[in-house]
C-alpha positions as CSV (number, residue, x, y, z in Angstrom):
1,M,-30.6,16.4,10.5
2,I,-28.7,17.1,7.1
3,G,-30.4,18.0,4.5
4,I,-29.8,18.9,0.6
5,V,-28.8,22.4,1.7
6,D,-26.3,21.3,4.1
7,I,-24.8,18.9,1.5
8,D,-24.2,21.4,-1.0
9,G,-22.9,23.7,1.5
10,R,-20.6,20.5,2.3
11,L,-20.0,19.8,-1.5
12,R,-19.0,23.5,-2.0
13,R,-16.6,23.2,1.0
14,L,-14.9,19.9,-0.9
15,E,-14.5,21.7,-4.1
16,E,-12.4,24.6,-2.4
17,L,-10.0,22.0,-0.6
18,T,-9.9,20.3,-3.3
19,R,-8.3,23.2,-5.2
20,G,-6.4,24.8,-2.5
21,L,-4.7,20.9,-2.0
22,A,-4.3,21.2,-5.8
23,K,-2.2,24.3,-5.7
24,E,-0.5,23.8,-2.9
25,I,0.8,20.3,-4.7
26,V,1.9,22.2,-7.6
27,L,4.1,24.9,-5.0
28,W,5.9,22.0,-3.4
29,R,6.6,20.3,-6.4
30,E,8.2,23.3,-7.9
31,G,11.4,22.4,-5.3
32,C,12.3,25.6,-3.8
33,D,12.2,24.9,-0.4
34,P,14.1,23.9,2.9
35,L,12.8,20.0,2.6
36,L,15.2,16.7,1.7
37,Y,14.2,15.3,-1.1
38,L,12.6,12.2,0.5
39,E,11.0,15.0,3.1
40,R,9.5,16.6,-0.2
41,K,8.4,13.0,-1.4
42,A,6.2,12.3,1.6
43,Y,5.2,15.3,1.9
44,L,3.6,15.3,-2.1
45,N,2.6,11.9,-1.6
46,A,0.8,12.3,2.3
47,L,-1.3,15.4,-0.1
48,Q,-1.7,13.4,-2.8
49,D,-3.5,10.9,-1.2
50,A,-5.6,13.6,0.6
51,L,-6.4,15.4,-2.2
52,A,-7.7,11.6,-4.0
53,G,-9.3,11.1,-1.0
54,L,-11.2,14.2,-0.5
55,E,-12.3,14.2,-4.7
56,S,-13.6,10.5,-3.7
57,A,-16.0,12.4,-0.9
58,R,-17.2,15.0,-3.0
59,V,-18.1,12.7,-6.0
60,A,-19.7,10.8,-3.7
61,L,-22.0,13.7,-2.4
62,A,-22.1,15.1,-5.8
63,N,-23.9,12.0,-7.2
64,A,-26.0,12.0,-3.7
65,S,-27.0,16.0,-4.3
66,R,-28.1,15.1,-8.2
67,R,-30.4,12.5,-6.9
68,L,-31.7,14.6,-4.0
69,H,-32.5,17.6,-6.3
70,Q,-33.9,14.9,-9.2
71,D,-35.9,13.3,-6.3
72,N,-37.3,16.5,-5.0
73,A,-37.9,18.1,-8.9
74,S,-40.0,14.7,-9.8
75,A,-42.2,15.4,-6.4
76,S,-43.5,18.7,-7.2
């Protein structure tokens, strides 16, 4: 069963993944690579889509975590 601690851990991992993807995007935007323009553009678009998905997932888990922590505090 997934508990609050598990959700908080997943939230931290999503934050790490988000930071890593953001760094990757910045690196590839510089254009110092062997990819052709359209290849780089396709790769960056896919990374940005992935980043948007991770951010949506992170926000959903953050909201759930906040609610669960408040519910726990109220129950105590």
